[in-house]
C-alpha positions as CSV (number, residue, x, y, z in Angstrom):
1,M,0.1,0.0,0.1
2,K,1.1,3.5,-1.1
3,W,-0.8,6.6,0.5
4,Y,0.5,10.1,-0.8
5,F,-0.9,12.8,1.0
6,G,-0.4,15.8,2.9
7,D,-1.3,19.4,3.3
8,L,-3.5,20.5,0.7
9,E,-2.6,24.0,0.5
10,R,0.7,23.0,-0.1
11,A,-0.4,20.1,-2.4
12,T,-2.3,22.6,-4.7
13,E,-1.6,22.3,-8.2
14,R,-0.1,25.1,-10.0
15,A,-0.5,26.2,-13.9
16,N,1.6,29.2,-15.4
17,G,3.0,29.9,-11.4
18,K,-0.8,30.5,-10.4
19,R,-2.8,28.2,-8.5
20,T,-5.3,26.2,-10.3
21,G,-7.6,25.5,-6.8
22,K,-7.1,21.7,-7.3
23,A,-5.3,19.3,-5.0
24,T,-5.4,15.9,-4.8
25,L,-4.9,13.0,-2.4
26,R,-4.1,9.5,-3.8
27,W,-3.8,5.7,-2.3
28,T,-2.8,2.9,-4.2
29,F,-3.6,-0.8,-2.9
30,D,-4.8,-4.0,-3.9
31,A,-8.6,-4.3,-4.1
32,Q,-8.7,-7.2,-2.0
33,D,-7.2,-5.3,0.8
34,A,-10.6,-4.5,2.7
35,K,-8.5,-3.1,5.7
36,T,-7.0,-0.5,3.5
37,A,-9.8,0.3,1.6
38,R,-11.8,0.9,4.7
39,A,-9.0,3.3,6.0
40,T,-8.9,5.1,2.9
41,R,-12.6,5.4,2.9
42,N,-12.5,6.8,6.6
43,F,-9.9,9.3,6.0
44,I,-11.7,10.6,2.8
45,I,-14.8,10.9,5.2
46,R,-12.7,12.6,7.6
47,H,-11.4,15.1,5.3
48,L,-14.7,15.9,3.9
49,R,-16.3,16.2,7.0
50,T,-13.3,18.4,8.4
51,N,-14.0,20.5,5.1
52,A,-17.6,21.5,6.1
53,A,-19.4,18.6,4.7
54,S,-22.7,17.3,6.4
55,D,-23.5,14.1,7.7
56,D,-25.8,13.4,5.0
57,E,-23.1,14.4,2.4
58,C,-20.6,12.2,3.9
59,H,-22.8,9.3,4.1
60,D,-23.6,9.6,0.2
61,A,-19.8,9.9,-0.3
62,A,-19.2,6.6,1.4
63,V,-21.9,4.7,-0.4
64,V,-20.3,6.2,-3.8
65,F,-16.9,5.0,-2.6
66,G,-17.9,1.7,-1.5
67,E,-19.8,1.0,-4.8
68,L,-16.9,2.0,-6.7
69,L,-14.6,-0.3,-4.8
70,S,-17.3,-3.4,-4.9
71,N,-17.6,-3.1,-8.7
72,V,-13.5,-3.2,-8.8
73,V,-13.3,-6.2,-6.4
74,R,-15.8,-8.0,-8.5
75,H,-14.9,-7.1,-12.0
76,A,-11.3,-5.9,-11.9
77,P,-9.3,-7.4,-8.9
78,G,-5.9,-6.5,-8.5
79,P,-4.0,-3.3,-8.0
80,I,-6.0,0.0,-7.6
81,E,-5.7,4.1,-7.7
82,V,-8.2,5.9,-5.5
83,R,-7.8,9.8,-5.4
84,L,-9.8,12.4,-4.0
85,E,-9.1,15.7,-6.0
86,M,-10.4,18.9,-4.8
87,R,-11.4,21.0,-7.6
88,G,-11.8,24.3,-5.5
89,R,-14.5,23.4,-3.0
90,T,-15.9,20.4,-5.3
91,P,-14.5,17.1,-4.1
92,V,-13.9,14.5,-7.2
93,L,-13.6,10.7,-6.5
94,H,-11.6,8.5,-8.8
95,V,-11.1,5.3,-8.9
96,L,-8.6,3.5,-11.7
97,D,-8.1,-0.1,-12.1
98,Q,-6.1,-2.6,-14.2
99,G,-8.8,-4.7,-15.1
100,H,-10.0,-5.4,-19.0
101,G,-11.5,-1.7,-18.9
102,F,-15.1,-0.7,-20.0
103,Q,-17.0,2.6,-20.4
104,H,-19.9,3.2,-18.9
105,V,-23.2,4.5,-20.5
106,A,-25.9,5.7,-18.2
107,K,-29.1,4.0,-18.4
108,A,-31.2,2.2,-15.6
109,P,-31.1,-1.6,-15.6
110,V,-33.5,-3.3,-18.0
111,D,-34.4,-5.7,-15.1
112,V,-35.4,-3.6,-12.0
113,M,-34.3,-7.1,-9.6
114,S,-31.1,-7.5,-11.4
115,E,-28.1,-6.8,-9.6
116,A,-26.0,-5.9,-12.8
117,G,-25.9,-2.1,-13.2
118,R,-27.6,-1.1,-10.0
119,G,-24.4,0.0,-8.2
120,L,-23.8,2.3,-11.0
121,A,-27.0,3.6,-11.2
122,L,-27.0,4.3,-7.3
123,I,-23.3,6.1,-7.9
124,A,-24.9,8.5,-10.6
125,A,-27.8,9.3,-8.4
126,L,-25.9,10.3,-5.7
127,S,-23.1,12.1,-7.4
128,A,-23.6,15.5,-9.2
129,E,-21.6,13.9,-12.4
130,F,-20.4,10.5,-13.0
131,N,-18.7,8.5,-15.8
132,V,-16.4,6.1,-16.6
133,T,-13.9,5.5,-19.5
134,R,-11.4,2.8,-20.8
135,R,-7.8,3.9,-19.9
136,S,-5.7,3.7,-22.6
137,E,-2.0,1.9,-23.0
138,P,0.4,1.5,-21.3
139,L,-2.1,0.8,-18.7
140,S,-5.5,-0.8,-19.5
141,G,-8.4,-1.0,-17.3
142,S,-11.1,1.7,-16.2
143,H,-11.3,5.1,-14.5
144,A,-14.5,6.1,-12.5
145,R,-14.9,9.7,-12.0
146,A,-17.6,10.9,-9.4
147,V,-17.9,14.6,-8.6
148,L,-19.3,14.5,-5.2
149,S,-22.6,16.7,-4.4
150,I,-20.8,18.6,-2.1
151,D,-19.8,22.2,-1.5
152,C,-16.8,22.4,0.6
153,G,-16.2,25.6,2.6
154,P,-13.5,26.3,4.8
155,A,-12.5,23.8,7.6
156,G,-14.5,24.7,10.8
157,T,-17.5,25.7,8.7
158,R,-19.4,22.3,8.9
159,R,-23.0,22.4,8.1
160,T,-25.6,20.0,9.4
161,K,-28.5,18.0,7.6
162,Y,-30.8,20.7,9.2
163,E,-29.3,24.0,8.0
164,G,-31.9,26.0,6.0
165,V,-34.6,24.0,7.5
166,N,-37.4,26.1,8.7
167,Q,-37.7,24.1,12.3
168,S,-40.6,26.3,13.8
169,L,-43.5,24.3,14.7
170,P,-47.1,25.8,13.3
171,T,-49.0,27.4,16.1
């Protein structure tokens, strides 16, 4: 297992000497390594929660992560790379595998009782944007990219699931 992370401010990428607003945390491990997958998920959720994600948003992010990883375990076991990229205030989750590769076409499963495609449909429903592309040589496999439906603000400004909800009772 390799972990690549650090202070996001220092890791922020630069283009032509200017900040791009993009920072990336990255992990590589074997898809069958449940302990490392769990630790990675927990780190990602803690990071999102620290950066103002609500409990509901963190739950959705954990479901997206779990579904992406379960697809790799089922269809492309072996080494994977997980990235959490911050594009400004928006987190983008990437999972790259070295399987046979496929390209996802968003559609509902033909048979609603079928397990095939249900996880990808769930990921698409919980994400602002979701796509899967076939990776090109020299590595084969797939690159799943989910833009999480979270607006991360400055650390310490965590929202609750009730923010913006009128909590007054009718009289």
